[in-house]
Steps between C-alpha positions, in 0.01 A plus 500: 500500500621849567572551858819614649554548870372797685696715735344690783405476873613208697137387498535387147870389510395138505286544207786655315721211576244249402441691163894482446520135579185403301611685195515869583283539193769306343426683165830668511728234658705235352395145543602262771866427545630791303639688801366818384427725816135628516467870430398721765146655513510871397518755782165579623352166412231405754294823479679808422558566135826692450351721226190543293708529173332339195737356250256494205577762239216764527371358818387740766556384858248620753557453871220386710231749591615784269247452219142607541392214271684246710287277719585439849515137538576237774500117527216326681570145623254248361637188631821382655660167616608381147831321435688714256215633281610608162188535282125585526236463216141422441313250281283732316202285579281756690567339818687790646765253632872597524770233480832541681808298374759401752850436372499162704229357276148579663224724360251651733152655433417852637128566518378841639842537671502162670740224427370152435540242780684255265705569179321537183789279342807341645748472199797403708513152341596674171795691635860386533564782752373833603802688631693788339326564171333176453152380595149582392548826294183560307119436459253578220144412457386420153261779350219238499593364842129520619416224255828321416647492851851537355779654712869534405784496738862620449746337729851343510540123482750230487770524227523780584220631285252791477160342455153601404231259634145483409218395747135417440282580811159561606460885439272539804719317753693689761746213528638287205776236451768412245311179381457632155842677461688470166824673376459759229857617465835437674813708439837369593671747727878493566502679834270549793429880465342721232191301450252777425183304570221757415217357294186681371234474246535797251210687345539275202413183713857350476708421793807717544805380692792713633830299525836587658828470315589173670696641789835590631646848426530653164314241309802283443303268257374812300140369509332831501639606168477147338167473302539119514476503883169546690689652795511874567189541290128575491338182361140493355327177453137368424405262784158429357666209314680205657753570642521820312552650156696810371282782402528563115609874540787433754788704351761207488273234375669339187834675557779247476658423828259706707275392774143553357354569854712824523300824498784729626878466584759655710362473859714415796246395757157644439354525859132556433332621182140615443250609235320829544150363528358812288755539236675156484834661515780281658719616785806290614722557815836354408763454781839646429851365539677726727413853438170564318138382529269545227138523374421393156189577313327403165176479318467140398253606220794656322659150465774309685871452446633776724847449660507671840880521510645249740798406514622761264355766720380525855227758494631769266873422567748286329565162686652282228736652392520762785562770247422557153200254478268521200146589611364465140183279487462496885192644668608715801299491835238756545660573842798402696622574847843456650606310816502811702118465490467126542651169375225272376193626307160348554268556211135582567184618326332805351240608732153461368298494820240762621626569854777726413412698197824695503701174436288389196721429196825500704734199528593406852821317579736454782850371615551192713772662694361834582128444484453828311187507311502734180239609249610527135289710280552487113383796305345495158827602345701210686630737771545336839425647842592303804388562850576347839169417659603314813804377696368175624816356659384155400652235286245531212500169325212558269189705422155358419187620331150432638208448279392866560836625386619588843868426572645279773850467616677184635751539782736202487505487871148387501235768445262597227407865484268716297599845371239747604465886507566661825171585662 
């Protein structure tokens, strides 16, 4: 995943140590046995952002509370006591249920703010392990879930491999089993970190999959730039067929030596992507190597095939080679921030709820190390305006979107919170 230890008060010191031992959001570390020392978290991590500088060309940083159009927001705890929650979603079935994914393999139902007495699903038998960046990483309900009962899980498995598993369950049940589980896709993975793991159905009805570059530091296997590898990519598949088929308009379909499932290249470790539920536009939070975190953006209706730069570039900066790299043909991020502001981006959602009108149309994202919550506004001409909304001081492992468009935040230490306007 994307997490890297948190510095701060002694009260969170043990959490910091655990994060470092379990992977420290291993997204920027070398693999086991390399002897590479873990980089230190940036000064100010754990609550205080060193500066509010934005590193996107043309972006206008706005400190909290200085903009009349800026909503005052706070986090309201919905439920707690989870074991490393890292995703929240809904089934789109009109039930109002929310589903919370734990890294360890269990999924829980939240109904009217109350957690179910027993897990909705225990997927632990599918996992090889659930430490570091491995475990149950993603959950998606089919668009026709209320009739088909199809659920998709993204998880790590023996091999090691990154796996997509399909289940068929009773859509009305509040507890289901693995009895009708089948593998849809398994990708060999040479290291334990950089697994991506987000899955979601796009407005086109296809399943989209974000994959990491395979792990270690610097993409030593050069997966992200290789069109023949499915690692370091956005994949797009049609799961209405068994086990799946490739959509006919995928950009690399029919290209010799290319993986036909690939929609976009050049990602390092996409930790959470989402589609704007109103426009269909795609937003990706891609974790950086050692200096820059980035937000990528595209309108899928314009066609696929974009290359988001890794490992030629980290954000808008040369990485391989360190100087004089060629950005021709690469799609730069819509926004980047340096490690003076955080160290591990957590992608979020464009707010389309009704409770906070001033946030409508703004993309919310965060950083695992600082817990800062930002709002990014994209103008009609493409200009970007980024504002700090909140200093949560929490390890934000994921955002989630409810059926009503309201936004939730997962605290990796065990809580689920809803973003609300200050009364």
